[in-house]
N, C-alpha and C positions, 0 to 999 in steps of 0.2 A: 504493498499500500504506499502511495507516495503522497506528499503534501508539498503544496505550492504556496508562497507568500508573495503577494502583489502589494504594491504600495505606490503612493504618489507624495512627494516632499514639495511644499511651496514656500519659497522664500519671497517676503514682501518688504520693501523698503518703506520704513516709517522714519520721517525726517526728524530732526531736532524739535523738541516740544511738541510733537504729535503722538500722543499716547493712542492705546487701543480704542479709547471712546471718541476720538477726533473723527469727525464726519469725512475728513480727506483721507482717512487710512484706517481700515476696518481689519486687522490681521487675525483677530480672534474669531469673527464670523465670516470672514472672506475666503474665497476660493479663486481659482484662475477664472477671469472674466467678471469676478464678483468681489473684488477687494476694494470697494470704494475708490479713491484716488491713488491708492498705492500703486507703485510699479512692482510686477510680479514675474517671478521666474518659477517655473514647474519642472521637475524631474520625475521620471517614472521608473517603475521596475523594469529591469531588462526584459526583452520579449519572452514572454512564457512565466516570467518571475524567477524567482529563487526556488528551486526544487531540492528536495530531499525525501529520501526513502524512510519511512518509520521503522525503527528497529526494535520498538517495545513490543510487549505481548500482543500477538495478533497484527502487528504493523501499527500499534497505537503510538502516538506522538509522544515523545519523552521531554523533560526539562532540557536535557542536553541538546536536543534536536531543534528546540525553540531557540537556544542560544546560538547555535549554528546558523540558523536562518536570519536572526536579527543582526547577528555580526556580519553576514553577508549583505544584508541590505543596508547597513551603515557604511560599509566599505564602499558599496555601489553608489550610494547618494553622494558621498564624499569625492568619489572620482568624478561623477558628473558635475558636482558644483565647482570642483577645481578645474575643469576644463578653461582653457583660456579664453574662449569666447564667452562663457559663462561668467567668468571672474571679471572680464572688462565690462560687460553689461552692467552688472551689479555695481561695479565701482563708478561707472558713468552716472548712476542715479544720484549720487551725492551732489554732482555738479549740475543736475536737472536734465541730463541726456537721457532719452527713452531707452 
């Protein structure tokens, strides 16, 4: 029995003095296309997600496997956000560039 973890990570720019309750930036309730005035970058799981075969009794998911899945997720999200194009886009938000 296999398990798959699919995910989406959303990075919003919230400028100085603009907290989560500010109308222009709503990171707490926002999503891609619905983040108020915030500039947004989204990264998604690799095609097919992170996959692992359950090794517990009857293929049941174990805590070790959950850790393996979430570690792979964190590694993938970090790699995607650290891409030069994504870093450049996010750094541009500070100076008002889209």
